[in-house]
mmCIF file of the N, C-alpha and C atoms, coordinates in Angstrom:
data_MODEL
# 
_entry.id   MODEL 
# 
loop_
_atom_site.group_PDB 
_atom_site.id 
_atom_site.type_symbol 
_atom_site.label_atom_id 
_atom_site.label_alt_id 
_atom_site.label_comp_id 
_atom_site.label_asym_id 
_atom_site.label_entity_id 
_atom_site.label_seq_id 
_atom_site.pdbx_PDB_ins_code 
_atom_site.Cartn_x 
_atom_site.Cartn_y 
_atom_site.Cartn_z 
_atom_site.occupancy 
_atom_site.B_iso_or_equiv 
_atom_site.pdbx_formal_charge 
_atom_site.auth_seq_id 
_atom_site.auth_comp_id 
_atom_site.auth_asym_id 
_atom_site.auth_atom_id 
_atom_site.pdbx_PDB_model_num 
ATOM 1   N N  . UNK A 1 1  ? 114.130 104.814 81.876  1.00 0.00 ? 1  UNK A N  1 
ATOM 2   C CA . UNK A 1 1  ? 113.352 104.065 82.826  1.00 0.00 ? 1  UNK A CA 1 
ATOM 3   C C  . UNK A 1 1  ? 112.571 105.041 83.715  1.00 0.00 ? 1  UNK A C  1 
ATOM 4   N N  . UNK A 1 2  ? 111.267 104.892 83.748  1.00 0.00 ? 2  UNK A N  1 
ATOM 5   C CA . UNK A 1 2  ? 110.436 105.732 84.600  1.00 0.00 ? 2  UNK A CA 1 
ATOM 6   C C  . UNK A 1 2  ? 110.185 105.074 85.940  1.00 0.00 ? 2  UNK A C  1 
ATOM 7   N N  . UNK A 1 3  ? 110.077 105.892 86.949  1.00 0.00 ? 3  UNK A N  1 
ATOM 8   C CA . UNK A 1 3  ? 109.845 105.437 88.310  1.00 0.00 ? 3  UNK A CA 1 
ATOM 9   C C  . UNK A 1 3  ? 108.414 105.777 88.698  1.00 0.00 ? 3  UNK A C  1 
ATOM 10  N N  . UNK A 1 4  ? 107.849 104.981 89.594  1.00 0.00 ? 4  UNK A N  1 
ATOM 11  C CA . UNK A 1 4  ? 106.556 105.313 90.168  1.00 0.00 ? 4  UNK A CA 1 
ATOM 12  C C  . UNK A 1 4  ? 106.790 106.311 91.300  1.00 0.00 ? 4  UNK A C  1 
ATOM 13  N N  . UNK A 1 5  ? 105.808 107.150 91.553  1.00 0.00 ? 5  UNK A N  1 
ATOM 14  C CA . UNK A 1 5  ? 105.955 108.210 92.549  1.00 0.00 ? 5  UNK A CA 1 
ATOM 15  C C  . UNK A 1 5  ? 104.813 108.144 93.557  1.00 0.00 ? 5  UNK A C  1 
ATOM 16  N N  . UNK A 1 6  ? 105.169 108.181 94.835  1.00 0.00 ? 6  UNK A N  1 
ATOM 17  C CA . UNK A 1 6  ? 104.204 108.304 95.920  1.00 0.00 ? 6  UNK A CA 1 
ATOM 18  C C  . UNK A 1 6  ? 104.580 109.531 96.740  1.00 0.00 ? 6  UNK A C  1 
ATOM 19  N N  . UNK A 1 7  ? 103.590 110.367 97.051  1.00 0.00 ? 7  UNK A N  1 
ATOM 20  C CA . UNK A 1 7  ? 103.840 111.557 97.857  1.00 0.00 ? 7  UNK A CA 1 
ATOM 21  C C  . UNK A 1 7  ? 102.983 111.464 99.111  1.00 0.00 ? 7  UNK A C  1 
ATOM 22  N N  . UNK A 1 8  ? 103.624 111.539 100.259 1.00 0.00 ? 8  UNK A N  1 
ATOM 23  C CA . UNK A 1 8  ? 102.937 111.456 101.545 1.00 0.00 ? 8  UNK A CA 1 
ATOM 24  C C  . UNK A 1 8  ? 102.029 112.673 101.737 1.00 0.00 ? 8  UNK A C  1 
ATOM 25  N N  . UNK A 1 9  ? 100.890 112.513 102.397 1.00 0.00 ? 9  UNK A N  1 
ATOM 26  C CA . UNK A 1 9  ? 100.006 113.654 102.667 1.00 0.00 ? 9  UNK A CA 1 
ATOM 27  C C  . UNK A 1 9  ? 100.678 114.788 103.444 1.00 0.00 ? 9  UNK A C  1 
ATOM 28  N N  . UNK A 1 10 ? 101.663 114.468 104.263 1.00 0.00 ? 10 UNK A N  1 
ATOM 29  C CA . UNK A 1 10 ? 102.396 115.514 104.994 1.00 0.00 ? 10 UNK A CA 1 
ATOM 30  C C  . UNK A 1 10 ? 103.107 116.445 104.012 1.00 0.00 ? 10 UNK A C  1 
ATOM 31  N N  . UNK A 1 11 ? 103.704 115.877 102.974 1.00 0.00 ? 11 UNK A N  1 
ATOM 32  C CA . UNK A 1 11 ? 104.398 116.681 101.964 1.00 0.00 ? 11 UNK A CA 1 
ATOM 33  C C  . UNK A 1 11 ? 103.396 117.522 101.174 1.00 0.00 ? 11 UNK A C  1 
ATOM 34  N N  . UNK A 1 12 ? 102.262 116.955 100.822 1.00 0.00 ? 12 UNK A N  1 
ATOM 35  C CA . UNK A 1 12 ? 101.226 117.706 100.094 1.00 0.00 ? 12 UNK A CA 1 
ATOM 36  C C  . UNK A 1 12 ? 100.713 118.875 100.935 1.00 0.00 ? 12 UNK A C  1 
ATOM 37  N N  . UNK A 1 13 ? 100.559 118.656 102.222 1.00 0.00 ? 13 UNK A N  1 
ATOM 38  C CA . UNK A 1 13 ? 100.083 119.704 103.122 1.00 0.00 ? 13 UNK A CA 1 
ATOM 39  C C  . UNK A 1 13 ? 101.073 120.862 103.178 1.00 0.00 ? 13 UNK A C  1 
ATOM 40  N N  . UNK A 1 14 ? 102.370 120.547 103.199 1.00 0.00 ? 14 UNK A N  1 
ATOM 41  C CA . UNK A 1 14 ? 103.392 121.590 103.212 1.00 0.00 ? 14 UNK A CA 1 
ATOM 42  C C  . UNK A 1 14 ? 103.287 122.452 101.962 1.00 0.00 ? 14 UNK A C  1 
ATOM 43  N N  . UNK A 1 15 ? 103.064 121.817 100.799 1.00 0.00 ? 15 UNK A N  1 
ATOM 44  C CA . UNK A 1 15 ? 102.973 122.563 99.546  1.00 0.00 ? 15 UNK A CA 1 
ATOM 45  C C  . UNK A 1 15 ? 101.784 123.523 99.540  1.00 0.00 ? 15 UNK A C  1 
ATOM 46  N N  . UNK A 1 16 ? 100.731 123.194 100.252 1.00 0.00 ? 16 UNK A N  1 
ATOM 47  C CA . UNK A 1 16 ? 99.565  124.073 100.314 1.00 0.00 ? 16 UNK A CA 1 
ATOM 48  C C  . UNK A 1 16 ? 99.799  125.288 101.201 1.00 0.00 ? 16 UNK A C  1 
ATOM 49  N N  . UNK A 1 17 ? 100.761 125.199 102.113 1.00 0.00 ? 17 UNK A N  1 
ATOM 50  C CA . UNK A 1 17 ? 101.002 126.290 103.062 1.00 0.00 ? 17 UNK A CA 1 
ATOM 51  C C  . UNK A 1 17 ? 102.021 127.315 102.579 1.00 0.00 ? 17 UNK A C  1 
ATOM 52  N N  . UNK A 1 18 ? 102.781 127.014 101.539 1.00 0.00 ? 18 UNK A N  1 
ATOM 53  C CA . UNK A 1 18 ? 103.820 127.938 101.083 1.00 0.00 ? 18 UNK A CA 1 
ATOM 54  C C  . UNK A 1 18 ? 103.303 128.746 99.886  1.00 0.00 ? 18 UNK A C  1 
ATOM 55  N N  . UNK A 1 19 ? 103.988 129.813 99.518  1.00 0.00 ? 19 UNK A N  1 
ATOM 56  C CA . UNK A 1 19 ? 103.557 130.613 98.364  1.00 0.00 ? 19 UNK A CA 1 
ATOM 57  C C  . UNK A 1 19 ? 103.459 129.772 97.087  1.00 0.00 ? 19 UNK A C  1 
ATOM 58  N N  . UNK A 1 20 ? 102.498 130.118 96.255  1.00 0.00 ? 20 UNK A N  1 
ATOM 59  C CA . UNK A 1 20 ? 102.182 129.338 95.059  1.00 0.00 ? 20 UNK A CA 1 
ATOM 60  C C  . UNK A 1 20 ? 103.383 129.175 94.132  1.00 0.00 ? 20 UNK A C  1 
ATOM 61  N N  . UNK A 1 21 ? 104.125 130.241 93.908  1.00 0.00 ? 21 UNK A N  1 
ATOM 62  C CA . UNK A 1 21 ? 105.273 130.171 92.990  1.00 0.00 ? 21 UNK A CA 1 
ATOM 63  C C  . UNK A 1 21 ? 106.302 129.155 93.487  1.00 0.00 ? 21 UNK A C  1 
ATOM 64  N N  . UNK A 1 22 ? 106.579 129.185 94.767  1.00 0.00 ? 22 UNK A N  1 
ATOM 65  C CA . UNK A 1 22 ? 107.539 128.247 95.349  1.00 0.00 ? 22 UNK A CA 1 
ATOM 66  C C  . UNK A 1 22 ? 106.988 126.822 95.312  1.00 0.00 ? 22 UNK A C  1 
ATOM 67  N N  . UNK A 1 23 ? 105.703 126.660 95.569  1.00 0.00 ? 23 UNK A N  1 
ATOM 68  C CA . UNK A 1 23 ? 105.077 125.336 95.536  1.00 0.00 ? 23 UNK A CA 1 
ATOM 69  C C  . UNK A 1 23 ? 105.120 124.751 94.122  1.00 0.00 ? 23 UNK A C  1 
ATOM 70  N N  . UNK A 1 24 ? 104.918 125.590 93.111  1.00 0.00 ? 24 UNK A N  1 
ATOM 71  C CA . UNK A 1 24 ? 104.979 125.113 91.730  1.00 0.00 ? 24 UNK A CA 1 
ATOM 72  C C  . UNK A 1 24 ? 106.389 124.648 91.370  1.00 0.00 ? 24 UNK A C  1 
ATOM 73  N N  . UNK A 1 25 ? 107.389 125.380 91.842  1.00 0.00 ? 25 UNK A N  1 
ATOM 74  C CA . UNK A 1 25 ? 108.776 125.005 91.577  1.00 0.00 ? 25 UNK A CA 1 
ATOM 75  C C  . UNK A 1 25 ? 109.109 123.663 92.229  1.00 0.00 ? 25 UNK A C  1 
ATOM 76  N N  . UNK A 1 26 ? 108.693 123.490 93.470  1.00 0.00 ? 26 UNK A N  1 
ATOM 77  C CA . UNK A 1 26 ? 108.934 122.228 94.182  1.00 0.00 ? 26 UNK A CA 1 
ATOM 78  C C  . UNK A 1 26 ? 108.152 121.096 93.522  1.00 0.00 ? 26 UNK A C  1 
ATOM 79  N N  . UNK A 1 27 ? 106.919 121.378 93.111  1.00 0.00 ? 27 UNK A N  1 
ATOM 80  C CA . UNK A 1 27 ? 106.106 120.382 92.431  1.00 0.00 ? 27 UNK A CA 1 
ATOM 81  C C  . UNK A 1 27 ? 106.742 119.912 91.134  1.00 0.00 ? 27 UNK A C  1 
ATOM 82  N N  . UNK A 1 28 ? 107.351 120.836 90.398  1.00 0.00 ? 28 UNK A N  1 
ATOM 83  C CA . UNK A 1 28 ? 108.034 120.468 89.152  1.00 0.00 ? 28 UNK A CA 1 
ATOM 84  C C  . UNK A 1 28 ? 109.223 119.561 89.438  1.00 0.00 ? 28 UNK A C  1 
ATOM 85  N N  . UNK A 1 29 ? 109.946 119.842 90.510  1.00 0.00 ? 29 UNK A N  1 
ATOM 86  C CA . UNK A 1 29 ? 111.090 118.998 90.882  1.00 0.00 ? 29 UNK A CA 1 
ATOM 87  C C  . UNK A 1 29 ? 110.608 117.604 91.291  1.00 0.00 ? 29 UNK A C  1 
ATOM 88  N N  . UNK A 1 30 ? 109.520 117.552 92.050  1.00 0.00 ? 30 UNK A N  1 
ATOM 89  C CA . UNK A 1 30 ? 108.971 116.259 92.457  1.00 0.00 ? 30 UNK A CA 1 
ATOM 90  C C  . UNK A 1 30 ? 108.536 115.464 91.227  1.00 0.00 ? 30 UNK A C  1 
ATOM 91  N N  . UNK A 1 31 ? 107.889 116.127 90.278  1.00 0.00 ? 31 UNK A N  1 
ATOM 92  C CA . UNK A 1 31 ? 107.497 115.446 89.045  1.00 0.00 ? 31 UNK A CA 1 
ATOM 93  C C  . UNK A 1 31 ? 108.717 114.945 88.274  1.00 0.00 ? 31 UNK A C  1 
ATOM 94  N N  . UNK A 1 32 ? 109.830 115.668 88.358  1.00 0.00 ? 32 UNK A N  1 
ATOM 95  C CA . UNK A 1 32 ? 111.064 115.260 87.692  1.00 0.00 ? 32 UNK A CA 1 
ATOM 96  C C  . UNK A 1 32 ? 111.717 114.038 88.317  1.00 0.00 ? 32 UNK A C  1 
ATOM 97  N N  . UNK A 1 33 ? 111.378 113.741 89.553  1.00 0.00 ? 33 UNK A N  1 
ATOM 98  C CA . UNK A 1 33 ? 111.936 112.552 90.199  1.00 0.00 ? 33 UNK A CA 1 
ATOM 99  C C  . UNK A 1 33 ? 111.501 111.273 89.497  1.00 0.00 ? 33 UNK A C  1 
ATOM 100 N N  . UNK A 1 34 ? 110.389 111.337 88.779  1.00 0.00 ? 34 UNK A N  1 
ATOM 101 C CA . UNK A 1 34 ? 109.879 110.164 88.066  1.00 0.00 ? 34 UNK A CA 1 
ATOM 102 C C  . UNK A 1 34 ? 110.856 109.725 86.977  1.00 0.00 ? 34 UNK A C  1 
ATOM 103 N N  . UNK A 1 35 ? 111.481 110.676 86.305  1.00 0.00 ? 35 UNK A N  1 
ATOM 104 C CA . UNK A 1 35 ? 112.400 110.320 85.224  1.00 0.00 ? 35 UNK A CA 1 
ATOM 105 C C  . UNK A 1 35 ? 113.790 109.951 85.738  1.00 0.00 ? 35 UNK A C  1 
ATOM 106 N N  . UNK A 1 36 ? 114.283 110.641 86.801  1.00 0.00 ? 36 UNK A N  1 
ATOM 107 C CA . UNK A 1 36 ? 115.599 110.316 87.346  1.00 0.00 ? 36 UNK A CA 1 
ATOM 108 C C  . UNK A 1 36 ? 115.709 110.836 88.782  1.00 0.00 ? 36 UNK A C  1 
ATOM 109 N N  . UNK A 1 37 ? 115.536 109.974 89.773  1.00 0.00 ? 37 UNK A N  1 
ATOM 110 C CA . UNK A 1 37 ? 115.604 110.435 91.165  1.00 0.00 ? 37 UNK A CA 1 
ATOM 111 C C  . UNK A 1 37 ? 117.016 110.758 91.641  1.00 0.00 ? 37 UNK A C  1 
ATOM 112 N N  . UNK A 1 38 ? 118.025 110.452 90.835  1.00 0.00 ? 38 UNK A N  1 
ATOM 113 C CA . UNK A 1 38 ? 119.417 110.716 91.212  1.00 0.00 ? 38 UNK A CA 1 
ATOM 114 C C  . UNK A 1 38 ? 119.963 111.986 90.575  1.00 0.00 ? 38 UNK A C  1 
ATOM 115 N N  . UNK A 1 39 ? 119.115 112.770 89.916  1.00 0.00 ? 39 UNK A N  1 
ATOM 116 C CA . UNK A 1 39 ? 119.557 113.968 89.212  1.00 0.00 ? 39 UNK A CA 1 
ATOM 117 C C  . UNK A 1 39 ? 119.337 115.206 90.080  1.00 0.00 ? 39 UNK A C  1 
ATOM 118 N N  . UNK A 1 40 ? 120.231 116.160 89.973  1.00 0.00 ? 40 UNK A N  1 
ATOM 119 C CA . UNK A 1 40 ? 120.068 117.443 90.658  1.00 0.00 ? 40 UNK A CA 1 
ATOM 120 C C  . UNK A 1 40 ? 120.935 117.544 91.898  1.00 0.00 ? 40 UNK A C  1 
ATOM 121 N N  . UNK A 1 41 ? 120.614 118.517 92.704  1.00 0.00 ? 41 UNK A N  1 
ATOM 122 C CA . UNK A 1 41 ? 121.364 118.787 93.932  1.00 0.00 ? 41 UNK A CA 1 
ATOM 123 C C  . UNK A 1 41 ? 120.858 117.869 95.036  1.00 0.00 ? 41 UNK A C  1 
ATOM 124 N N  . UNK A 1 42 ? 121.323 116.612 94.997  1.00 0.00 ? 42 UNK A N  1 
ATOM 125 C CA . UNK A 1 42 ? 120.864 115.626 95.971  1.00 0.00 ? 42 UNK A CA 1 
ATOM 126 C C  . UNK A 1 42 ? 122.015 115.202 96.864  1.00 0.00 ? 42 UNK A C  1 
ATOM 127 N N  . UNK A 1 43 ? 121.657 114.655 98.003  1.00 0.00 ? 43 UNK A N  1 
ATOM 128 C CA . UNK A 1 43 ? 122.654 114.127 98.927  1.00 0.00 ? 43 UNK A CA 1 
ATOM 129 C C  . UNK A 1 43 ? 122.023 112.971 99.686  1.00 0.00 ? 43 UNK A C  1 
ATOM 130 N N  . UNK A 1 44 ? 122.778 111.902 99.830  1.00 0.00 ? 44 UNK A N  1 
ATOM 131 C CA . UNK A 1 44 ? 122.294 110.751 100.591 1.00 0.00 ? 44 UNK A CA 1 
ATOM 132 C C  . UNK A 1 44 ? 122.338 111.108 102.070 1.00 0.00 ? 44 UNK A C  1 
ATOM 133 N N  . UNK A 1 45 ? 121.281 110.784 102.785 1.00 0.00 ? 45 UNK A N  1 
ATOM 134 C CA . UNK A 1 45 ? 121.207 111.089 104.206 1.00 0.00 ? 45 UNK A CA 1 
ATOM 135 C C  . UNK A 1 45 ? 122.051 110.071 104.971 1.00 0.00 ? 45 UNK A C  1 
ATOM 136 N N  . UNK A 1 46 ? 122.916 110.564 105.809 1.00 0.00 ? 46 UNK A N  1 
ATOM 137 C CA . UNK A 1 46 ? 123.801 109.672 106.552 1.00 0.00 ? 46 UNK A CA 1 
ATOM 138 C C  . UNK A 1 46 ? 123.011 108.875 107.590 1.00 0.00 ? 46 UNK A C  1 
ATOM 139 N N  . UNK A 1 47 ? 123.379 107.620 107.740 1.00 0.00 ? 47 UNK A N  1 
ATOM 140 C CA . UNK A 1 47 ? 122.722 106.756 108.702 1.00 0.00 ? 47 UNK A CA 1 
ATOM 141 C C  . UNK A 1 47 ? 121.395 106.185 108.236 1.00 0.00 ? 47 UNK A C  1 
ATOM 142 N N  . UNK A 1 48 ? 121.007 106.467 106.997 1.00 0.00 ? 48 UNK A N  1 
ATOM 143 C CA . UNK A 1 48 ? 119.734 105.989 106.463 1.00 0.00 ? 48 UNK A CA 1 
ATOM 144 C C  . UNK A 1 48 ? 119.991 105.171 105.203 1.00 0.00 ? 48 UNK A C  1 
ATOM 145 N N  . UNK A 1 49 ? 119.190 104.139 104.992 1.00 0.00 ? 49 UNK A N  1 
ATOM 146 C CA . UNK A 1 49 ? 119.296 103.344 103.777 1.00 0.00 ? 49 UNK A CA 1 
ATOM 147 C C  . UNK A 1 49 ? 118.372 103.911 102.704 1.00 0.00 ? 49 UNK A C  1 
ATOM 148 N N  . UNK A 1 50 ? 118.934 104.249 101.567 1.00 0.00 ? 50 UNK A N  1 
ATOM 149 C CA . UNK A 1 50 ? 118.171 104.721 100.408 1.00 0.00 ? 50 UNK A CA 1 
ATOM 150 C C  . UNK A 1 50 ? 117.326 105.955 100.692 1.00 0.00 ? 50 UNK A C  1 
ATOM 151 N N  . UNK A 1 51 ? 117.735 106.797 101.619 1.00 0.00 ? 51 UNK A N  1 
ATOM 152 C CA . UNK A 1 51 ? 117.035 108.040 101.902 1.00 0.00 ? 51 UNK A CA 1 
ATOM 153 C C  . UNK A 1 51 ? 117.882 109.197 101.386 1.00 0.00 ? 51 UNK A C  1 
ATOM 154 N N  . UNK A 1 52 ? 117.249 110.082 100.631 1.00 0.00 ? 52 UNK A N  1 
ATOM 155 C CA . UNK A 1 52 ? 117.937 111.188 99.969  1.00 0.00 ? 52 UNK A CA 1 
ATOM 156 C C  . UNK A 1 52 ? 117.229 112.492 100.284 1.00 0.00 ? 52 UNK A C  1 
ATOM 157 N N  . UNK A 1 53 ? 117.937 113.586 100.062 1.00 0.00 ? 53 UNK A N  1 
ATOM 158 C CA . UNK A 1 53 ? 117.318 114.895 100.143 1.00 0.00 ? 53 UNK A CA 1 
ATOM 159 C C  . UNK A 1 53 ? 117.689 115.665 98.884  1.00 0.00 ? 53 UNK A C  1 
ATOM 160 N N  . UNK A 1 54 ? 116.757 116.473 98.422  1.00 0.00 ? 54 UNK A N  1 
ATOM 161 C CA . UNK A 1 54 ? 116.974 117.299 97.235  1.00 0.00 ? 54 UNK A CA 1 
ATOM 162 C C  . UNK A 1 54 ? 116.748 118.742 97.635  1.00 0.00 ? 54 UNK A C  1 
ATOM 163 N N  . UNK A 1 55 ? 117.688 119.595 97.292  1.00 0.00 ? 55 UNK A N  1 
ATOM 164 C CA . UNK A 1 55 ? 117.599 121.012 97.643  1.00 0.00 ? 55 UNK A CA 1 
ATOM 165 C C  . UNK A 1 55 ? 116.880 121.771 96.537  1.00 0.00 ? 55 UNK A C  1 
ATOM 166 N N  . UNK A 1 56 ? 115.881 122.553 96.935  1.00 0.00 ? 56 UNK A N  1 
ATOM 167 C CA . UNK A 1 56 ? 115.157 123.425 96.009  1.00 0.00 ? 56 UNK A CA 1 
ATOM 168 C C  . UNK A 1 56 ? 114.994 124.763 96.714  1.00 0.00 ? 56 UNK A C  1 
ATOM 169 N N  . UNK A 1 57 ? 115.887 125.691 96.419  1.00 0.00 ? 57 UNK A N  1 
ATOM 170 C CA . UNK A 1 57 ? 115.855 126.989 97.096  1.00 0.00 ? 57 UNK A CA 1 
ATOM 171 C C  . UNK A 1 57 ? 116.019 126.811 98.591  1.00 0.00 ? 57 UNK A C  1 
ATOM 172 N N  . UNK A 1 58 ? 115.129 127.426 99.381  1.00 0.00 ? 58 UNK A N  1 
ATOM 173 C CA . UNK A 1 58 ? 115.246 127.299 100.842 1.00 0.00 ? 58 UNK A CA 1 
ATOM 174 C C  . UNK A 1 58 ? 114.590 126.036 101.405 1.00 0.00 ? 58 UNK A C  1 
ATOM 175 N N  . UNK A 1 59 ? 114.069 125.190 100.528 1.00 0.00 ? 59 UNK A N  1 
ATOM 176 C CA . UNK A 1 59 ? 113.365 123.982 100.985 1.00 0.00 ? 59 UNK A CA 1 
ATOM 177 C C  . UNK A 1 59 ? 114.149 122.726 100.639 1.00 0.00 ? 59 UNK A C  1 
ATOM 178 N N  . UNK A 1 60 ? 113.832 121.664 101.371 1.00 0.00 ? 60 UNK A N  1 
ATOM 179 C CA . UNK A 1 60 ? 114.446 120.363 101.129 1.00 0.00 ? 60 UNK A CA 1 
ATOM 180 C C  . UNK A 1 60 ? 113.347 119.330 100.948 1.00 0.00 ? 60 UNK A C  1 
ATOM 181 N N  . UNK A 1 61 ? 113.504 118.501 99.917  1.00 0.00 ? 61 UNK A N  1 
ATOM 182 C CA . UNK A 1 61 ? 112.580 117.406 99.656  1.00 0.00 ? 61 UNK A CA 1 
ATOM 183 C C  . UNK A 1 61 ? 113.268 116.137 100.146 1.00 0.00 ? 61 UNK A C  1 
ATOM 184 N N  . UNK A 1 62 ? 112.617 115.411 101.026 1.00 0.00 ? 62 UNK A N  1 
ATOM 185 C CA . UNK A 1 62 ? 113.172 114.168 101.555 1.00 0.00 ? 62 UNK A CA 1 
ATOM 186 C C  . UNK A 1 62 ? 112.426 113.000 100.924 1.00 0.00 ? 62 UNK A C  1 
ATOM 187 N N  . UNK A 1 63 ? 113.182 112.042 100.391 1.00 0.00 ? 63 UNK A N  1 
ATOM 188 C CA . UNK A 1 63 ? 112.529 110.913 99.736  1.00 0.00 ? 63 UNK A CA 1 
ATOM 189 C C  . UNK A 1 63 ? 113.351 109.645 99.857  1.00 0.00 ? 63 UNK A C  1 
ATOM 190 N N  . UNK A 1 64 ? 112.660 108.507 99.715  1.00 0.00 ? 64 UNK A N  1 
ATOM 191 C CA . UNK A 1 64 ? 113.287 107.190 99.723  1.00 0.00 ? 64 UNK A CA 1 
ATOM 192 C C  . UNK A 1 64 ? 113.177 106.613 98.324  1.00 0.00 ? 64 UNK A C  1 
ATOM 193 N N  . UNK A 1 65 ? 114.203 105.880 97.929  1.00 0.00 ? 65 UNK A N  1 
ATOM 194 C CA . UNK A 1 65 ? 114.210 105.212 96.638  1.00 0.00 ? 65 UNK A CA 1 
ATOM 195 C C  . UNK A 1 65 ? 114.168 103.711 96.883  1.00 0.00 ? 65 UNK A C  1 
ATOM 196 N N  . UNK A 1 66 ? 113.149 103.077 96.351  1.00 0.00 ? 66 UNK A N  1 
ATOM 197 C CA . UNK A 1 66 ? 113.015 101.619 96.411  1.00 0.00 ? 66 UNK A CA 1 
ATOM 198 C C  . UNK A 1 66 ? 113.344 101.094 95.018  1.00 0.00 ? 66 UNK A C  1 
ATOM 199 N N  . UNK A 1 67 ? 114.619 100.780 94.790  1.00 0.00 ? 67 UNK A N  1 
ATOM 200 C CA . UNK A 1 67 ? 115.080 100.434 93.447  1.00 0.00 ? 67 UNK A CA 1 
ATOM 201 C C  . UNK A 1 67 ? 114.528 99.107  92.949  1.00 0.00 ? 67 UNK A C  1 
ATOM 202 N N  . UNK A 1 68 ? 114.224 98.173  93.847  1.00 0.00 ? 68 UNK A N  1 
ATOM 203 C CA . UNK A 1 68 ? 113.690 96.889  93.396  1.00 0.00 ? 68 UNK A CA 1 
ATOM 204 C C  . UNK A 1 68 ? 112.272 97.028  92.846  1.00 0.00 ? 68 UNK A C  1 
ATOM 205 N N  . UNK A 1 69 ? 111.549 98.046  93.302  1.00 0.00 ? 69 UNK A N  1 
ATOM 206 C CA . UNK A 1 69 ? 110.173 98.262  92.853  1.00 0.00 ? 69 UNK A CA 1 
ATOM 207 C C  . UNK A 1 69 ? 110.045 99.464  91.931  1.00 0.00 ? 69 UNK A C  1 
ATOM 208 N N  . UNK A 1 70 ? 111.166 100.122 91.606  1.00 0.00 ? 70 UNK A N  1 
ATOM 209 C CA . UNK A 1 70 ? 111.159 101.353 90.805  1.00 0.00 ? 70 UNK A CA 1 
ATOM 210 C C  . UNK A 1 70 ? 110.187 102.374 91.395  1.00 0.00 ? 70 UNK A C  1 
ATOM 211 N N  . UNK A 1 71 ? 110.342 102.643 92.685  1.00 0.00 ? 71 UNK A N  1 
ATOM 212 C CA . UNK A 1 71 ? 109.433 103.525 93.405  1.00 0.00 ? 71 UNK A CA 1 
ATOM 213 C C  . UNK A 1 71 ? 110.208 104.628 94.116  1.00 0.00 ? 71 UNK A C  1 
ATOM 214 N N  . UNK A 1 72 ? 109.695 105.851 94.004  1.00 0.00 ? 72 UNK A N  1 
ATOM 215 C CA . UNK A 1 72 ? 110.222 106.994 94.739  1.00 0.00 ? 72 UNK A CA 1 
ATOM 216 C C  . UNK A 1 72 ? 109.115 107.449 95.682  1.00 0.00 ? 72 UNK A C  1 
ATOM 217 N N  . UNK A 1 73 ? 109.427 107.506 96.979  1.00 0.00 ? 73 UNK A N  1 
ATOM 218 C CA . UNK A 1 73 ? 108.449 107.893 97.990  1.00 0.00 ? 73 UNK A CA 1 
ATOM 219 C C  . UNK A 1 73 ? 108.886 109.198 98.637  1.00 0.00 ? 73 UNK A C  1 
ATOM 220 N N  . UNK A 1 74 ? 108.191 110.290 98.337  1.00 0.00 ? 74 UNK A N  1 
ATOM 221 C CA . UNK A 1 74 ? 108.465 111.591 98.948  1.00 0.00 ? 74 UNK A CA 1 
ATOM 222 C C  . UNK A 1 74 ? 107.715 111.613 100.269 1.00 0.00 ? 74 UNK A C  1 
ATOM 223 N N  . UNK A 1 75 ? 108.471 111.611 101.377 1.00 0.00 ? 75 UNK A N  1 
ATOM 224 C CA . UNK A 1 75 ? 107.828 111.523 102.678 1.00 0.00 ? 75 UNK A CA 1 
ATOM 225 C C  . UNK A 1 75 ? 107.782 112.826 103.447 1.00 0.00 ? 75 UNK A C  1 
ATOM 226 N N  . UNK A 1 76 ? 108.561 113.839 103.025 1.00 0.00 ? 76 UNK A N  1 
ATOM 227 C CA . UNK A 1 76 ? 108.526 115.109 103.745 1.00 0.00 ? 76 UNK A CA 1 
ATOM 228 C C  . UNK A 1 76 ? 109.160 116.204 102.912 1.00 0.00 ? 76 UNK A C  1 
ATOM 229 N N  . UNK A 1 77 ? 108.720 117.427 103.155 1.00 0.00 ? 77 UNK A N  1 
ATOM 230 C CA . UNK A 1 77 ? 109.328 118.631 102.593 1.00 0.00 ? 77 UNK A CA 1 
ATOM 231 C C  . UNK A 1 77 ? 109.436 119.608 103.741 1.00 0.00 ? 77 UNK A C  1 
ATOM 232 N N  . UNK A 1 78 ? 110.616 120.188 103.909 1.00 0.00 ? 78 UNK A N  1 
ATOM 233 C CA . UNK A 1 78 ? 110.823 121.138 105.008 1.00 0.00 ? 78 UNK A CA 1 
ATOM 234 C C  . UNK A 1 78 ? 111.576 122.359 104.517 1.00 0.00 ? 78 UNK A C  1 
ATOM 235 N N  . UNK A 1 79 ? 111.320 123.452 105.173 1.00 0.00 ? 79 UNK A N  1 
ATOM 236 C CA . UNK A 1 79 ? 112.096 124.664 104.928 1.00 0.00 ? 79 UNK A CA 1 
ATOM 237 C C  . UNK A 1 79 ? 113.421 124.502 105.664 1.00 0.00 ? 79 UNK A C  1 
ATOM 238 N N  . UNK A 1 80 ? 114.510 124.872 105.041 1.00 0.00 ? 80 UNK A N  1 
ATOM 239 C CA . UNK A 1 80 ? 115.837 124.705 105.625 1.00 0.00 ? 80 UNK A CA 1 
ATOM 240 C C  . UNK A 1 80 ? 116.033 125.691 106.765 1.00 0.00 ? 80 UNK A C  1 
ATOM 241 N N  . UNK A 1 81 ? 116.315 125.130 107.934 1.00 0.00 ? 81 UNK A N  1 
ATOM 242 C CA . UNK A 1 81 ? 116.679 125.939 109.114 1.00 0.00 ? 81 UNK A CA 1 
ATOM 243 C C  . UNK A 1 81 ? 117.868 125.241 109.760 1.00 0.00 ? 81 UNK A C  1 
ATOM 244 N N  . UNK A 1 82 ? 118.327 125.771 110.850 1.00 0.00 ? 82 UNK A N  1 
ATOM 245 C CA . UNK A 1 82 ? 119.469 125.164 111.540 1.00 0.00 ? 82 UNK A CA 1 
ATOM 246 C C  . UNK A 1 82 ? 119.102 123.816 112.148 1.00 0.00 ? 82 UNK A C  1 
ATOM 247 N N  . UNK A 1 83 ? 117.823 123.512 112.290 1.00 0.00 ? 83 UNK A N  1 
ATOM 248 C CA . UNK A 1 83 ? 117.409 122.249 112.889 1.00 0.00 ? 83 UNK A CA 1 
ATOM 249 C C  . UNK A 1 83 ? 116.735 121.310 111.891 1.00 0.00 ? 83 UNK A C  1 
ATOM 250 N N  . UNK A 1 84 ? 116.908 121.524 110.574 1.00 0.00 ? 84 UNK A N  1 
ATOM 251 C CA . UNK A 1 84 ? 116.240 120.696 109.580 1.00 0.00 ? 84 UNK A CA 1 
ATOM 252 C C  . UNK A 1 84 ? 116.733 119.271 109.612 1.00 0.00 ? 84 UNK A C  1 
ATOM 253 N N  . UNK A 1 85 ? 118.057 119.078 109.693 1.00 0.00 ? 85 UNK A N  1 
ATOM 254 C CA . UNK A 1 85 ? 118.537 117.703 109.782 1.00 0.00 ? 85 UNK A CA 1 
ATOM 255 C C  . UNK A 1 85 ? 119.337 117.515 111.018 1.00 0.00 ? 85 UNK A C  1 
# 
């Protein structure tokens, strides 16, 4: 089952600011969310409904899963620091 993917402009902007190699790796992971958003190093965000984070090196991809619409919405990407979550 394939999922539809929406990426927020904030997330796209982050990818433009980081080194190309790292951006390509994160982009590949985001593209992989279409086939299975529950695969990989993911964790459900506490206190949130259907909000997940995926770890990719020093960065975190934050996304929501709308299972009734088969939609994955990537709303943010952040570099992991002590204040990321």
